[in-house]
All heavy atoms as an XYZ file, in Angstrom:
893
protein
N       0.837     -1.158      0.030
C       0.054     -0.023      0.002
C       0.874      1.264      0.036
O       1.768      1.394      0.903
C      -0.897      0.072      1.291
C      -1.924      1.148      1.246
S      -2.936      1.160      2.616
C      -3.330     -0.498      3.156
N       0.671      2.176     -0.916
C       1.455      3.331     -1.061
C       0.669      4.495     -0.147
O      -0.495      4.405     -0.011
C       1.676      3.769     -2.416
O       0.476      4.040     -3.203
N       1.530      5.434      0.130
C       0.833      6.508      0.815
C       1.657      7.764      0.823
O       2.919      7.667      0.471
N       1.243      8.885      1.169
C       1.931     10.165      1.225
C       1.597     10.775      2.556
O       0.542     10.621      3.107
C       1.530     11.031      0.105
C       1.742     10.543     -1.220
C       2.579     11.524     -2.114
C       3.064     10.897     -3.372
N       4.253     11.321     -3.865
N       2.623     11.496      3.175
C       2.479     12.143      4.449
C       2.515     13.643      4.205
O       3.209     14.116      3.477
C       3.617     11.771      5.347
C       3.255     10.881      6.452
O       2.168     10.940      6.806
N       4.270     10.240      7.007
N       1.689     14.333      4.960
C       1.824     15.853      5.023
C       2.219     16.202      6.455
O       1.413     16.024      7.401
C       0.562     16.472      4.653
O       0.604     17.893      4.859
N       3.350     16.827      6.633
C       3.871     17.270      7.908
C       3.018     18.354      8.504
O       2.864     18.464      9.662
C       5.397     17.594      7.874
C       6.280     16.503      7.341
S       6.026     14.970      8.368
C       7.008     15.405      9.739
N       2.461     19.113      7.623
C       1.818     20.412      7.972
C       0.410     20.007      8.708
O       0.017     20.685      9.733
N      -0.306     18.993      8.252
C      -1.584     18.536      8.853
C      -1.493     17.361      9.709
O      -2.388     16.974     10.438
C      -2.658     18.452      7.660
O      -2.187     17.326      6.871
C      -2.872     19.559      6.873
N      -0.466     16.670      9.562
C      -0.294     15.438     10.210
C      -1.113     14.255      9.684
O      -1.289     13.117     10.252
N      -1.657     14.363      8.501
C      -2.557     13.472      7.932
C      -1.720     12.577      6.947
O      -0.963     13.142      6.104
C      -3.709     14.176      7.150
C      -4.711     13.209      6.580
C      -5.732     13.898      5.664
N      -6.849     14.329      6.632
C      -8.084     14.841      6.253
N      -8.271     15.030      4.980
N      -8.952     15.084      7.076
N      -1.964     11.345      6.867
C      -1.440     10.446      5.885
C      -2.421     10.062      4.937
O      -3.537      9.642      5.440
C      -0.797      9.181      6.650
O       0.183      9.656      7.457
C      -0.152      8.287      5.592
N      -2.156     10.200      3.665
C      -3.157      9.756      2.667
C      -2.652      8.381      2.115
O      -1.561      8.291      1.616
C      -3.116     10.752      1.486
C      -4.034     10.304      0.436
C      -3.652     12.185      2.074
N      -3.460      7.413      2.229
C      -3.184      6.058      1.715
C      -4.408      5.429      0.942
O      -5.632      5.963      1.041
C      -2.915      5.083      2.905
O      -3.993      5.087      3.777
C      -1.647      5.487      3.698
N      -4.131      4.384      0.231
C      -5.136      3.778     -0.459
C      -6.283      3.092      0.420
O      -5.993      2.966      1.646
C      -4.526      2.562     -1.240
C      -3.448      2.953     -2.312
C      -2.716      1.810     -2.841
O      -2.837      0.670     -2.379
O      -1.932      2.008     -3.716
N      -7.492      3.153     -0.122
C      -8.787      2.578      0.610
C      -9.281      3.501      1.629
O     -10.227      3.178      2.211
C      -8.474      1.258      1.149
C      -8.034      0.234      0.045
C      -8.166     -1.212      0.660
N      -7.299     -1.531      1.771
C      -6.138     -2.105      1.726
N      -5.674     -2.484      0.582
N      -5.379     -2.303      2.795
N      -8.738      4.745      1.764
C      -9.344      5.626      2.708
C     -10.590      6.212      2.000
O     -10.782      6.406      0.763
C      -8.495      6.901      3.124
C      -7.308      6.404      4.015
C      -6.323      7.557      4.297
O      -6.086      8.278      3.305
N      -5.949      7.645      5.445
N     -11.588      6.655      2.756
C     -12.921      7.135      2.377
C     -12.927      8.643      2.788
O     -12.770      8.907      4.036
C     -14.063      6.359      2.987
C     -15.449      6.785      2.476
C     -15.721      6.642      0.962
C     -16.517      6.176      3.238
N     -13.045      9.507      1.816
C     -13.150     10.894      2.014
C     -14.548     11.485      1.812
O     -15.191     11.140      0.711
C     -12.221     11.613      1.167
C     -10.673     11.398      1.692
C      -9.992     10.409      1.108
C     -10.182     12.160      2.705
C      -8.741     10.089      1.557
C      -8.934     11.957      3.054
C      -8.143     10.929      2.560
O      -6.914     10.562      2.922
N     -14.987     12.503      2.525
C     -16.254     13.277      2.121
C     -15.722     14.701      1.665
O     -14.948     15.320      2.413
C     -17.086     13.486      3.429
C     -18.286     14.229      3.149
C     -19.264     14.359      4.293
N     -19.731     13.054      4.729
C     -19.493     12.566      6.039
N     -18.741     13.116      6.857
N     -19.994     11.311      6.182
N     -16.279     15.001      0.633
C     -15.952     16.346     -0.022
C     -16.676     17.340      0.632
O     -17.945     17.455      0.822
C     -16.383     16.311     -1.497
C     -15.726     17.391     -2.316
O     -15.330     18.432     -1.826
O     -15.650     17.279     -3.541
N     -15.821     18.508      1.157
C     -16.525     19.510      1.905
C     -16.630     20.809      1.102
O     -16.897     21.866      1.706
C     -15.598     19.745      3.110
C     -15.449     18.582      4.168
C     -14.576     18.937      5.348
C     -16.859     18.138      4.691
N     -16.429     20.767     -0.177
C     -16.723     21.842     -0.984
C     -18.108     22.305     -0.895
O     -19.048     21.507     -0.549
C     -16.535     21.455     -2.520
C     -16.716     22.530     -3.462
O     -15.906     23.406     -3.712
O     -17.904     22.636     -3.928
N     -18.345     23.697     -0.903
C     -19.667     24.194     -0.565
C     -20.820     23.636     -1.472
O     -21.941     23.653     -1.071
C     -19.601     25.685     -0.735
C     -19.397     26.319     -2.026
C     -19.308     27.755     -2.031
N     -19.193     28.284     -3.347
C     -18.707     29.489     -3.566
N     -18.474     30.422     -2.631
N     -18.492     29.787     -4.810
N     -20.435     23.189     -2.702
C     -21.508     22.714     -3.626
C     -21.549     21.236     -3.431
O     -22.600     20.628     -3.814
C     -21.012     22.986     -5.067
C     -21.099     24.388     -5.313
C     -19.866     25.028     -5.555
C     -22.265     25.269     -5.259
C     -19.842     26.384     -5.817
C     -22.260     26.531     -5.551
C     -20.936     27.222     -5.874
O     -20.856     28.530     -5.977
N     -20.660     20.535     -2.786
C     -20.701     19.042     -2.619
C     -21.164     18.543     -1.208
O     -21.545     17.526     -1.087
C     -19.228     18.514     -2.958
C     -18.770     18.871     -4.297
S     -19.796     18.089     -5.542
C     -18.664     16.925     -6.299
N     -20.888     19.449     -0.334
C     -21.183     19.091      1.086
C     -22.539     18.437      1.359
O     -22.757     17.498      2.021
C     -20.784     20.139      2.073
C     -20.783     19.871      3.470
C     -20.255     20.989      4.234
C     -20.232     20.622      5.746
N     -19.730     21.698      6.582
N     -23.527     19.235      0.884
C     -25.016     18.828      1.075
C     -25.318     17.563      0.356
O     -26.253     16.907      0.716
C     -25.952     20.012      0.660
C     -25.838     21.105      1.607
O     -25.394     20.977      2.789
O     -26.176     22.275      1.284
N     -24.521     17.231     -0.705
C     -24.810     16.022     -1.452
C     -24.133     14.796     -0.732
O     -24.538     13.664     -1.113
C     -24.209     16.150     -2.927
C     -24.970     17.248     -3.656
C     -24.331     17.555     -4.978
N     -23.661     16.498     -5.717
C     -23.168     16.609     -6.909
N     -22.982     17.807     -7.413
N     -22.673     15.563     -7.557
N     -23.314     15.035      0.169
C     -22.760     13.832      0.831
C     -21.931     13.083     -0.081
O     -21.660     11.913      0.020
N     -21.144     13.815     -0.887
C     -20.242     13.137     -1.910
C     -19.064     12.409     -1.232
O     -18.292     13.137     -0.589
C     -19.747     14.109     -2.867
S     -18.695     13.507     -4.230
N     -18.900     11.193     -1.384
C     -17.876     10.369     -0.659
C     -17.040      9.684     -1.657
O     -17.608      8.999     -2.765
C     -18.462      9.324      0.242
C     -19.165     10.099      1.384
C     -19.609      9.006      2.393
O     -19.365      7.817      2.330
N     -20.349      9.565      3.393
N     -15.758      9.710     -1.641
C     -14.876      9.083     -2.597
C     -13.790      8.289     -1.816
O     -13.157      8.577     -0.888
C     -14.105     10.130     -3.379
C     -15.081     11.006     -4.186
C     -14.501     12.282     -4.715
N     -15.437     12.970     -5.383
C     -15.375     14.231     -5.632
N     -14.441     14.859     -5.212
N     -16.387     14.829     -6.347
N     -13.621      7.002     -2.372
C     -12.614      6.111     -1.818
C     -11.415      6.105     -2.708
O     -11.351      6.003     -3.805
C     -13.109      4.639     -1.736
C     -12.158      3.793     -0.979
C     -12.787      2.420     -0.570
N     -13.990      2.587      0.172
C     -14.030      2.721      1.473
N     -12.863      2.897      2.215
N     -15.136      2.806      2.082
N     -10.200      6.402     -2.043
C      -9.023      6.488     -2.764
C      -8.470      5.168     -3.118
O      -8.387      4.247     -2.299
C      -7.962      7.175     -1.729
C      -6.956      8.030     -2.589
S      -5.522      7.212     -2.961
C      -4.662      7.364     -1.531
N      -8.189      4.953     -4.369
C      -7.799      3.676     -4.943
C      -6.234      3.690     -5.065
O      -5.676      2.544     -4.767
C      -8.516      3.513     -6.298
C      -8.270      2.151     -6.871
C      -9.253      1.932     -7.931
N      -8.628      1.751     -9.206
C      -9.124      1.774    -10.342
N     -10.369      1.908    -10.562
N      -8.326      1.559    -11.388
N      -5.650      4.648     -5.491
C      -4.084      4.568     -5.838
C      -3.637      6.174     -6.009
O      -4.482      7.047     -6.164
C      -3.744      3.884     -7.048
O      -4.317      4.464     -8.249
N      -2.355      6.265     -5.878
C      -1.684      7.560     -5.987
C      -0.838      7.445     -7.231
O       0.117      6.516     -7.208
C      -0.926      7.981     -4.686
C      -1.767      8.108     -3.506
C      -0.254      9.324     -5.056
C      -1.097      8.435     -2.287
N      -0.931      8.318     -8.162
C      -0.124      8.265     -9.377
C       1.157      8.958     -9.220
O       1.354      9.803     -8.202
C      -0.916      8.864    -10.585
C      -2.158      8.178    -10.954
C      -2.859      8.591    -12.126
N      -2.703     10.073    -12.497
C      -3.286     10.628    -13.383
N      -4.243      9.949    -14.216
N      -3.150     11.870    -13.703
N       2.061      8.897    -10.029
C       3.365      9.621     -9.986
C       3.312     11.073    -10.017
O       4.018     11.797     -9.381
C       4.339      9.092    -11.008
N       2.215     11.554    -10.623
C       1.987     13.008    -10.729
C       1.184     13.618     -9.457
O       0.704     14.800     -9.560
C       1.276     13.467    -12.016
C      -0.107     12.811    -12.109
O      -0.545     12.115    -11.355
O      -0.781     13.143    -13.185
N       1.173     12.856     -8.439
C       0.471     13.301     -7.153
C      -1.008     13.424     -7.352
O      -1.564     14.275     -6.531
C       1.114     14.478     -6.687
C       2.325     14.237     -5.800
O       2.686     13.034     -5.503
O       3.124     15.206     -5.575
N      -1.640     12.736     -8.258
C      -3.041     12.563     -8.394
C      -3.509     11.375     -7.683
O      -3.007     10.306     -7.925
C      -3.497     12.746     -9.888
C      -3.016     13.945    -10.594
C      -4.042     15.004    -10.367
C      -3.667     16.284    -11.188
N      -4.608     17.203    -11.265
N      -4.579     11.414     -6.867
C      -5.102     10.404     -6.176
C      -6.298      9.896     -7.125
O      -7.104     10.700     -7.503
C      -5.698     10.672     -4.812
N      -6.309      8.558     -7.551
C      -7.310      8.022     -8.324
C      -8.419      7.541     -7.286
O      -8.023      6.653     -6.428
C      -6.859      6.890     -9.211
C      -8.129      6.253     -9.887
C      -5.825      7.460    -10.150
N      -9.662      8.115     -7.386
C     -10.616      7.776     -6.357
C     -11.894      7.245     -7.168
O     -12.206      7.610     -8.217
C     -11.010      9.051     -5.576
S      -9.779      9.727     -4.651
N     -12.672      6.392     -6.408
C     -13.985      5.853     -6.851
C     -15.029      6.537     -6.010
O     -14.961      6.610     -4.836
C     -14.051      4.343     -6.630
C     -12.952      3.604     -7.267
C     -15.405      3.751     -7.053
C     -12.868      3.678     -8.773
N     -16.060      7.103     -6.795
C     -17.128      7.750     -6.146
C     -18.064      6.655     -5.530
O     -18.514      5.793     -6.253
C     -18.087      8.564     -7.147
C     -19.230      9.252     -6.511
C     -17.141      9.674     -7.796
N     -18.364      6.691     -4.233
C     -19.077      5.667     -3.566
C     -20.573      6.173     -3.231
O     -21.446      5.492     -3.075
C     -18.438      5.229     -2.249
C     -17.333      4.272     -2.502
C     -16.935      3.544     -1.276
O     -17.574      3.664     -0.150
O     -16.007      2.771     -1.322
N     -20.630      7.617     -3.170
C     -21.933      8.075     -2.685
C     -22.008      9.553     -3.181
O     -21.021     10.253     -2.994
C     -22.017      8.108     -1.177
C     -23.423      8.563     -0.749
N     -23.725      9.824     -0.337
C     -24.526      7.875     -0.506
C     -24.837      9.926      0.054
N     -25.373      8.696     -0.036
N     -23.099      9.841     -3.803
C     -23.250     11.344     -4.351
C     -24.787     11.462     -4.562
O     -25.309     11.056     -5.577
C     -22.463     11.495     -5.581
C     -22.347     12.935     -6.027
O     -22.919     13.935     -5.294
O     -21.650     13.292     -7.089
N     -25.385     12.200     -3.713
C     -26.765     12.541     -3.898
C     -26.889     13.922     -4.604
O     -26.099     14.821     -4.338
C     -27.625     12.549     -2.520
C     -27.681     11.173     -1.836
C     -28.362     11.493     -0.504
C     -28.526     10.310     -2.756
N     -27.933     14.192     -5.279
C     -29.004     13.223     -5.784
C     -28.504     12.518     -6.982
O     -29.498     11.882     -7.659
C     -30.074     14.244     -6.119
C     -29.398     15.531     -6.630
C     -28.103     15.468     -5.845
N     -27.402     12.507     -7.371
C     -26.990     11.847     -8.712
C     -26.336     10.357     -8.529
O     -25.595      9.982     -9.346
C     -25.946     12.786     -9.484
C     -26.381     14.238     -9.596
C     -25.186     15.065    -10.027
C     -27.487     14.302    -10.536
N     -26.895      9.713     -7.459
C     -26.231      8.489     -7.119
C     -26.037      7.560     -8.340
O     -25.033      7.050     -8.544
C     -27.109      7.775     -6.038
C     -26.190      7.543     -4.731
O     -24.969      7.901     -4.742
O     -26.887      7.091     -3.809
N     -27.105      7.352     -9.100
C     -27.039      6.331    -10.262
C     -26.113      6.695    -11.324
O     -25.487      5.929    -11.909
C     -28.445      6.103    -10.721
C     -29.266      5.386     -9.871
C     -30.654      5.030    -10.525
N     -31.450      4.251     -9.615
C     -32.741      4.069     -9.782
N     -33.261      4.676    -10.742
N     -33.382      3.437     -8.904
N     -25.869      8.077    -11.477
C     -25.123      8.487    -12.623
C     -23.615      8.651    -12.123
O     -22.728      8.531    -12.940
C     -25.471      9.903    -12.886
C     -26.985      9.950    -13.555
C     -27.493     11.305    -13.661
O     -26.829     12.252    -13.621
O     -28.674     11.453    -13.807
N     -23.360      8.894    -10.770
C     -21.992      9.075    -10.367
C     -21.220      8.001     -9.643
O     -20.111      7.823     -9.684
C     -21.964     10.221     -9.481
S     -22.358     11.854    -10.180
N     -22.034      7.098     -8.966
C     -21.377      5.896     -8.190
C     -20.648      5.151     -9.062
O     -21.162      4.720    -10.196
C     -22.422      5.233     -7.356
C     -21.850      3.923     -6.778
C     -23.046      6.094     -6.309
N     -19.481      4.714     -8.744
C     -18.601      3.906     -9.577
C     -17.602      4.596    -10.556
O     -16.691      4.090    -11.119
N     -17.814      5.924    -10.649
C     -17.003      6.766    -11.503
C     -15.640      6.854    -10.925
O     -15.519      6.964     -9.830
C     -17.510      8.161    -11.893
C     -18.680      8.015    -12.847
C     -19.053      9.493    -13.252
N     -20.019      9.367    -14.276
C     -20.623     10.356    -14.902
N     -20.177     11.573    -14.511
N     -21.599     10.220    -15.770
N     -14.678      6.999    -11.719
C     -13.303      7.238    -11.312
C     -12.938      8.752    -11.434
O     -13.373      9.367    -12.514
C     -12.198      6.516    -12.304
O     -12.586      5.089    -12.097
C     -10.796      6.725    -11.690
N     -12.530      9.438    -10.421
C     -12.184     10.696    -10.392
C     -10.746     10.978     -9.842
O     -10.233     10.059     -9.187
C     -13.184     11.630     -9.625
C     -14.518     11.653    -10.155
C     -13.247     11.225     -8.105
N     -10.181     12.007    -10.319
C      -8.711     12.272     -9.926
C      -8.623     13.573     -9.090
O      -9.221     14.510     -9.436
C      -7.694     12.398    -11.067
C      -7.730     11.054    -11.877
C      -7.086     11.206    -13.275
C      -7.192      9.892    -13.969
N      -8.538      9.726    -14.463
N      -8.041     13.466     -7.914
C      -7.965     14.561     -7.015
C      -6.483     14.768     -6.722
O      -5.750     13.831     -6.404
C      -8.725     14.271     -5.733
C     -10.137     13.972     -6.041
C      -8.629     15.454     -4.682
C     -11.006     13.404     -4.919
N      -5.977     16.013     -6.588
C      -4.643     16.237     -6.187
C      -4.471     15.951     -4.750
O      -5.349     16.232     -3.833
C      -4.210     17.661     -6.423
C      -2.762     17.929     -6.298
N      -2.122     17.983     -5.065
C      -1.838     17.894     -7.244
C      -0.802     18.205     -5.372
N      -0.610     18.153     -6.693
N      -3.361     15.127     -4.404
C      -3.111     14.615     -3.116
C      -3.056     15.777     -2.062
O      -3.557     15.533     -0.888
C      -1.890     13.792     -3.064
C      -1.525     13.357     -1.672
C      -1.970     12.472     -3.919
N      -2.526     16.892     -2.490
C      -2.462     18.115     -1.603
C      -3.861     18.539     -1.070
O      -3.966     18.935      0.053
N      -4.883     18.253     -1.840
C      -6.281     18.694     -1.378
C      -6.745     17.631     -0.429
O      -7.519     18.009      0.524
C      -7.279     18.607     -2.596
C      -6.862     19.811     -3.506
O      -6.445     20.776     -3.166
N      -7.280     19.539     -4.689
N      -6.392     16.275     -0.498
C      -6.855     15.417      0.545
C      -6.114     15.550      1.865
O      -6.658     15.122      2.889
C      -6.493     13.915     -0.030
C      -7.244     13.510     -1.254
C      -6.767     12.163     -1.760
C      -8.775     13.540     -1.019
N      -5.001     16.225      1.883
C      -4.270     16.428      3.138
C      -5.086     17.457      4.012
O      -5.011     17.563      5.127
C      -2.929     17.041      2.843
C      -1.841     16.013      2.441
C      -1.079     16.276      1.406
C      -1.649     14.835      3.092
C      -0.116     15.359      0.992
C      -0.885     13.919      2.715
C      -0.061     14.159      1.720
N      -5.822     18.186      3.344
C      -6.462     19.427      4.074
C      -7.736     19.021      4.638
O      -8.794     18.626      3.974
C      -6.771     20.621      3.005
O      -7.551     21.584      3.676
N      -7.961     19.150      5.954
C      -9.188     18.796      6.565
C     -10.241     19.697      6.283
O     -11.516     19.491      6.522
C      -8.923     18.703      8.067
C      -7.462     19.196      8.226
C      -6.935     19.377      6.872
N      -9.924     20.837      5.799
C     -10.971     21.843      5.373
C     -11.485     21.593      4.017
O     -12.669     22.074      3.736
C     -10.342     23.276      5.302
C      -9.867     23.686      6.703
C      -9.154     24.996      6.726
N     -10.276     26.132      6.654
C      -9.893     27.233      6.301
N      -8.739     27.701      5.956
N     -10.931     28.248      6.292
N     -10.828     20.797      3.182
C     -11.380     20.460      1.818
C     -11.961     19.079      1.773
O     -13.055     18.905      1.142
C     -10.179     20.473      0.889
O      -9.436     21.656      1.033
C     -10.552     20.334     -0.528
N     -11.311     18.067      2.542
C     -11.941     16.716      2.463
C     -11.792     16.249      3.961
O     -10.883     16.306      4.637
C     -11.012     15.734      1.632
C     -11.238     16.005      0.117
C     -10.525     16.845     -0.614
C     -12.363     15.369     -0.421
C     -10.810     16.982     -1.922
C     -12.585     15.511     -1.871
C     -11.786     16.422     -2.573
N     -12.941     15.557      4.356
C     -13.078     14.962      5.722
C     -12.721     13.508      5.472
O     -13.325     12.893      4.655
C     -14.450     15.257      6.316
C     -14.639     14.446      7.633
C     -16.161     14.450      8.053
O     -16.930     14.946      7.258
O     -16.414     13.935      9.183
N     -11.905     13.066      6.288
C     -11.450     11.533      6.460
C     -12.540     10.956      7.182
O     -12.724     11.068      8.422
C     -10.069     11.413      7.062
C      -9.665      9.982      7.132
C      -9.483      9.293      5.684
C      -8.265      9.837      7.781
N     -13.298     10.210      6.400
C     -14.536      9.328      7.075
C     -14.189      8.042      7.545
O     -14.539      7.722      8.644
C     -15.648      9.219      6.051
C     -16.751      8.470      6.612
C     -16.104     10.569      5.515
N     -13.287      7.317      6.845
C     -12.890      5.933      7.260
C     -11.397      5.750      6.890
O     -10.937      5.998      5.789
C     -13.776      5.064      6.403
C     -13.628      3.630      6.766
C     -14.513      2.714      5.889
O     -14.282      2.425      4.839
O     -15.602      2.580      6.473
N     -10.709      5.378      7.840
C      -9.246      5.048      7.790
C      -9.025      3.689      6.958
O      -9.914      2.870      7.116
C      -8.696      4.964      9.119
C      -7.140      4.821      9.127
C      -6.387      6.055      8.511
O      -6.666      7.178      8.990
O      -5.656      5.870      7.606
N      -8.090      3.623      6.301
C      -7.820      2.452      5.465
C      -7.575      1.183      6.295
O      -7.973      0.030      5.846
C      -6.627      2.638      4.431
O      -5.486      2.925      5.156
N      -7.026      1.331      7.473
C      -6.872      0.136      8.264
C      -8.148     -0.396      8.754
O      -8.205     -1.698      8.916
C      -6.087      0.589      9.458
C      -4.669      0.989      9.194
C      -3.963      1.530     10.432
C      -2.611      2.158     10.128
N      -2.065      2.973     11.165
N      -9.092      0.360      9.005
C     -10.473     -0.163      9.267
C     -11.029     -1.006      8.197
O     -11.651     -2.145      8.461
C     -11.504      0.956      9.637
N     -10.857     -0.678      6.971
C     -11.385     -1.523      5.916
C     -10.567     -2.773      5.772
O     -10.974     -3.765      5.485
C     -11.239     -0.591      4.488
C     -11.634     -1.400      3.255
C     -12.039      0.586      4.728
N      -9.155     -2.645      5.865
C      -8.312     -3.788      5.687
C      -8.708     -4.757      6.826
O      -8.494     -6.031      6.746
C      -6.791     -3.442      5.772
N      -9.042     -4.322      8.025
C      -9.277     -5.162      9.232
C     -10.619     -6.004      8.956
O     -10.792     -7.041      9.554
C      -9.499     -4.326     10.496
N     -11.522     -5.594      8.152
C     -12.781     -6.195      7.781
C     -12.958     -6.435      6.363
O     -13.455     -5.575      5.646
C     -13.936     -5.459      8.366
C     -15.169     -6.306      8.410
O     -15.226     -7.365      7.902
O     -16.211     -5.759      8.927
N     -12.571     -7.578      5.839
C     -12.565     -7.745      4.369
C     -13.946     -7.847      3.896
O     -14.093     -7.777      2.731
C     -11.797     -9.170      4.224
C     -11.834     -9.733      5.636
C     -11.843     -8.665      6.535
N     -14.997     -8.135      4.644
C     -16.406     -8.197      4.250
C     -16.778     -6.849      3.676
O     -17.684     -6.840      2.873
C     -17.233     -8.490      5.467
C     -17.032     -9.841      5.997
C     -17.824    -10.206      7.344
N     -17.423     -9.142      8.232
C     -18.146     -8.940      9.404
N     -19.233     -9.629      9.604
N     -17.790     -7.966     10.280
N     -16.158     -5.656      4.146
C     -16.535     -4.423      3.522
C     -16.264     -4.271      2.135
O     -17.117     -3.961      1.280
C     -15.812     -3.362      4.326
C     -16.073     -1.946      3.841
N     -17.200     -1.274      4.110
C     -15.335     -1.156      2.963
C     -17.241     -0.174      3.482
N     -16.131      0.002      2.799
N     -15.075     -4.744      1.682
C     -14.718     -4.755      0.271
C     -15.567     -5.759     -0.489
O     -15.948     -5.455     -1.564
C     -13.324     -5.146      0.254
O     -12.421     -4.228      0.947
C     -12.834     -5.065     -1.225
N     -15.861     -6.887      0.045
C     -16.757     -7.879     -0.572
C     -18.120     -7.215     -0.733
O     -18.759     -7.502     -1.812
C     -16.800     -9.208      0.231
C     -15.484     -9.923      0.274
C     -15.557    -11.193      1.172
O     -16.605    -11.566      1.628
O     -14.395    -11.658      1.501
N     -18.637     -6.685      0.185
C     -19.936     -6.018      0.169
C     -20.043     -4.939     -0.939
O     -20.979     -4.932     -1.770
C     -20.321     -5.301      1.441
C     -21.697     -4.637      1.516
C     -22.809     -5.468      1.319
C     -21.823     -3.847      2.852
N     -19.026     -4.075     -1.003
C     -18.951     -3.049     -2.062
C     -18.891     -3.635     -3.408
O     -19.634     -3.245     -4.300
C     -17.837     -2.115     -1.839
C     -17.919     -1.196     -0.722
C     -16.640     -0.360     -0.495
C     -19.111     -0.214     -0.840
N     -18.108     -4.697     -3.500
C     -17.925     -5.357     -4.826
C     -19.224     -5.999     -5.365
O     -19.597     -5.938     -6.476
C     -16.885     -6.416     -4.764
N     -19.915     -6.488     -4.318
C     -21.114     -7.259     -4.721
C     -22.219     -6.178     -5.075
O     -23.001     -6.409     -6.029
C     -21.634     -8.068     -3.447
N     -22.216     -5.084     -4.369
C     -23.179     -4.016     -4.599
C     -22.889     -3.345     -5.930
O     -23.809     -3.218     -6.803
C     -23.176     -3.029     -3.596
N     -21.737     -3.076     -6.279
C     -21.246     -2.618     -7.516
C     -21.571     -3.546     -8.719
O     -21.998     -3.192     -9.848
C     -19.859     -2.090     -7.569
C     -19.628     -0.886     -6.864
C     -20.516      0.133     -6.499
C     -18.433     -0.446     -6.187
N     -19.999      1.067     -5.716
C     -18.619      0.845     -5.582
C     -17.129     -1.020     -6.193
C     -17.669      1.441     -4.789
C     -16.114     -0.211     -5.522
C     -16.434      0.885     -4.913
N     -21.312     -4.843     -8.440
C     -21.557     -5.840     -9.397
C     -22.988     -6.052     -9.730
O     -23.423     -6.087    -10.958
N     -23.893     -5.835     -8.666
C     -25.364     -5.978     -8.843
C     -25.790     -4.763     -9.675
O     -26.840     -4.844    -10.477
C     -26.093     -6.020     -7.491
N     -25.142     -3.669     -9.478
C     -25.611     -2.449    -10.287
C     -24.876     -2.428    -11.753
O     -25.177     -1.500    -12.404
C     -25.275     -1.249     -9.547
C     -25.930     -0.910     -8.193
C     -25.339      0.206     -7.515
C     -27.372     -0.684     -8.482
N     -24.184     -3.449    -11.931
C     -23.434     -3.411    -13.205
C     -22.361     -2.424    -13.389
O     -21.974     -2.010    -14.407
N     -21.746     -1.926    -12.194
C     -20.752     -0.910    -12.222
C     -19.252     -1.570    -12.229
O     -18.425     -1.017    -12.994
C     -20.864     -0.060    -11.061
C     -22.165      0.744    -10.997
C     -22.277      1.437     -9.732
C     -22.408      1.683    -12.110
N     -19.108     -2.563    -11.337
C     -17.777     -3.092    -11.258
C     -16.793     -2.141    -10.503
O     -17.028     -0.932    -10.557
N     -15.769     -2.721     -9.791
C     -14.950     -1.710     -8.995
C     -13.985     -1.044    -10.030
O     -13.095     -1.711    -10.708
C     -14.078     -2.626     -8.081
C     -13.243     -1.685     -7.144
C     -13.712     -0.959     -6.183
C     -11.905     -1.663     -7.418
C     -12.981     -0.224     -5.259
C     -11.109     -0.911     -6.571
C     -11.616     -0.129     -5.626
O     -10.998      0.577     -4.759
N     -13.952      0.245    -10.077
C     -13.150      1.058    -10.960
C     -13.285      0.789    -12.409
O     -12.556      0.816    -13.154
N     -14.602      0.686    -12.821
C     -15.023      0.459    -14.165
C     -14.666      1.792    -14.973
O     -15.285      2.785    -14.913
C     -16.497      0.205    -14.262
C     -16.986     -0.042    -15.716
O     -16.139      0.021    -16.650
O     -18.093     -0.354    -15.872
N     -13.627      1.785    -15.670
C     -13.153      2.951    -16.362
C     -13.985      3.427    -17.490
O     -13.901      4.375    -17.973
C     -11.654      2.614    -16.954
C     -10.666      2.587    -15.868
O     -10.969      3.080    -14.760
O      -9.588      1.908    -16.115
N     -14.960      2.676    -17.935
C     -15.790      3.071    -18.954
C     -16.848      4.017    -18.462
O     -17.483      4.784    -19.229
C     -16.722      1.812    -19.484
O     -17.611      1.299    -18.442
N     -16.846      4.296    -17.135
C     -17.794      5.323    -16.522
C     -16.970      6.433    -15.970
O     -17.441      7.125    -15.055
C     -18.631      4.622    -15.517
C     -19.671      3.659    -16.003
C     -20.478      3.177    -14.915
N     -20.952      4.222    -14.045
C     -22.231      4.637    -13.911
N     -23.144      4.026    -14.619
N     -22.540      5.563    -13.109
N     -15.803      6.719    -16.508
C     -14.941      7.720    -15.923
C     -15.703      9.179    -16.204
O     -16.252      9.432    -17.254
C     -13.613      7.828    -16.578
C     -12.696      6.710    -16.153
C     -11.277      6.912    -16.644
O     -11.001      7.774    -17.423
N     -10.416      6.146    -16.136
N     -15.335     10.012    -15.193
C     -15.865     11.367    -15.286
C     -15.081     12.202    -16.390
O     -13.862     11.913    -16.540
C     -15.769     12.122    -14.037
N     -15.728     12.939    -17.152
C     -14.968     13.750    -18.230
C     -14.491     14.982    -17.690
O     -14.867     15.581    -16.825
C     -15.945     14.004    -19.395
C     -15.304     14.796    -20.391
C     -16.540     12.764    -19.884
């Protein structure tokens, strides 16, 4: 598992963490994104797990967020630490089953945001 550290905020950004977007337009929608990987250009590849009222259109999409934004607690709230997910493998199985039932698949690149 790869990760990046920010000494300024004390937050570590790692794979499988779940973040809530605190942007003024996204906060009320409850937009949540799970970090899948960090690219060499410091972009975090995330999967949209929840976004009201556009759930059906957005869930499962891949979005890219600069890692520096994930370090900021004012921009993104860390909802779930990656260790919690790793400790309970049923969580990943549940998400995979839900996405499979919806025909989304985990990280289905055919539904990438433009």
